[in-house]
N, C-alpha and C positions, 0 to 999 in steps of 0.2 A: 504494500500500500504506500503511495507516495507520501512523503513527509509534508506536513503543513508548512506553508510559508511562515517565516519567523514571526511576522506580525499577527498571525492567526493562532499561534499556539496558546493554550490556556494561560500558561505562566506569563506570557508576554502581553496577553490581552489586557490584563489589569494595568500593567505598566503603560500600555498604549492609552488607556482611558485616563490614567492619572498624569502622565507625563507627555502625552502627545507623541508617542514613539513612532507611530506609523505615518510619518511624512509631514506632520504639522511643524510649524516654525517655532522653535524655542527662542526665547529672548537671549540675545548674545550677552556675554559678560560686559559689565560696565567698563568703560575705558579707564586706564590708569590716570590718577590725578597727582599733580605735584604736591609735595608737602607744603603746608600753609606758609612757612617761613620763606621757602624758595619762591613760591608763586608771588607773594607780596613783594619780595625783593625785586622780582622781575618787573612788576607793575611800577615800582619806584624808579627803577633803571630806565624804563621806557617813557616815563613822564605821564603815566595815566593819572588822571585826577579822580580820587576816590576817598571815601571814608570807610573805616571798618564798621560793620553793621551786623545785624542778625535778622533772620526771618521772624515774622510775627509768631506768637505762640500758636501751636496747632500741629497738625499731622505732617507738615511739609517743611522739614529742616533743609537748610542750604549749607553745604560745605564751604567754609572759608568765605563767608558772605561779605560782599563789599557793595557800597552804594556809589555808582560810577556816574560822573558828570561829563567826562571827556576821555576819549582814547586816541589822542592825537587829533581827532575830529571831535568837536563838541557834540553833546546830545541835546535834543530839544528840552529835556528835563532829566534830572538824575534818576537812576533806577537801580533797584536791588538785583544782584546776580551773584553767581559763584565767581571766585577769583579766576578759575580756569577759563570760564567763558569770557571774562574781561580781557584776558590775554589774547584769546582768539579774535575778539572784536578789534583789539588794537592792531593785530596783524592784518585783518581784513581792511581796516581803515587805511593803513599805510601801504599795503601791497596791492589792493584792489580798487578801493574807492578813489583815493587821491590820484593815482595814475589815470584812471578812466575819466575823471573830471578834466584833467589836462588834455587827454587825447580827444575827447568829443567837444569840449567847450572852451579850452584854453583858460580855465579859471580854477578856483579852489572851492571846496565845500565848506560852508559856514557851520552847518550842523546836520546831524542825522536826525530825521524826524521819526520817532518810534512810538510803538503802542505798548512798550513795556517788556520786561523780562520775567521776573518772578511773579507767579500767580498760583495759588494753592488750588489746583483743579485737576480733574482726571480727563481721560480720553473716552470717547464713546464705548470702546471695548472694555472699559473698567480699569485699565492700568493708569497709573499716574502719568500726567503730562511731564515732559521735560521742563516745562515752565515751573512746575511744582518744586523742582530742585534748583531753580535759578540757572538752568543750563540751556535756556532758549531765549532768543531775542527776536522781536517782531519789528521789522522796518517798514514804515509807511511811505517813506520818501526821503528826499534830500533838498536842503535849501543851500543855494550857492552864494558865494561872496558878491556876485553881481545882482543878487535879488531874485534870480530865477528859482522856481520851485518845480521839482519833478515828483509826481505822485505815482505810486505803483498802480493804484486803481485806475487812474486816468491814462497813464502813459504806457503801461505794459503792452496793450494792444493798439497803441497809437502808430505814428509813422515818424520817420526821420531820426535825428540824433537822440532825441529824448527816449524813444523806444529802444534804440541801439544801446544807449548808456545803461538803462535799467536792466536790460537783458544780459548785457556783458557783465555787469556787477553780480547778478545772480549766478551766472554761469561760472565765474571765477570763484565765487564763494564756495562752490562745491569742492575746491581744492583745499579748503581750510576747515569747513564744518562737516559733520557727519551727515546731517540732513538739511536740505534746502528745499522748502516748499514755496510755491509761487501761485499766481492766479491760474496757471495750467493744472494745478493739483486738484482743486475743487473750489466751490463757491465760498467756502469758509475762508479761503486765502485770496479772495478777489482784491483785497485792498492792502496786502502786505506781503513781505518776504519773511518766512519763518526760517531762522537759522538756529541749529542746535548742535550740541556736542555729546549727544546720547549714544547708546550702543548700536542703534540701527544705522543703516546706510541707505540714503535715497537722495537723488538729485533730479529735481523737476525743473531744470533750467537748461534749455538747449542752445542758448545764445542767439 
């Protein structure tokens, strides 16, 4: 009599039910984080403007929380996030946003217009959002030194250099962040770019 496939054997069936062993996706391991002292020293070295902080009381702690007001580029308002995310946004500001502003408009960015980072909330599937850990940042647009404003909601599907800029920024963000979600992802992201440093990998920016 032929042997049952491994995922149908009685002993494995329970494991399949409990652990999703028969082909379902298990959550990857969390990325390694820098020790707090090392991460904060890097923020200081790079000139990131921040204050030490902590997440509000509740079920959503943030590792090495900082309240950031600028990462090379100023923020539209200070926001709470993990130190590791602050380092990634600094890299993104310096290596992606600033060069793109020069390339497409020959100017600089005055500030990043954002919808926040930390938020103690879950995802529809029941898992905690990366925002609940301070590991995600939502960008609504950019305000430039010459007064020009680019908005994800308005310009993602627009034409010309505004469209090219915002799509290039999102595309190159995929080199730095684990997940980049855009208006191409779903209607929930119609007005912002979601950037996070969680365990999953996804890039919804084609340039």
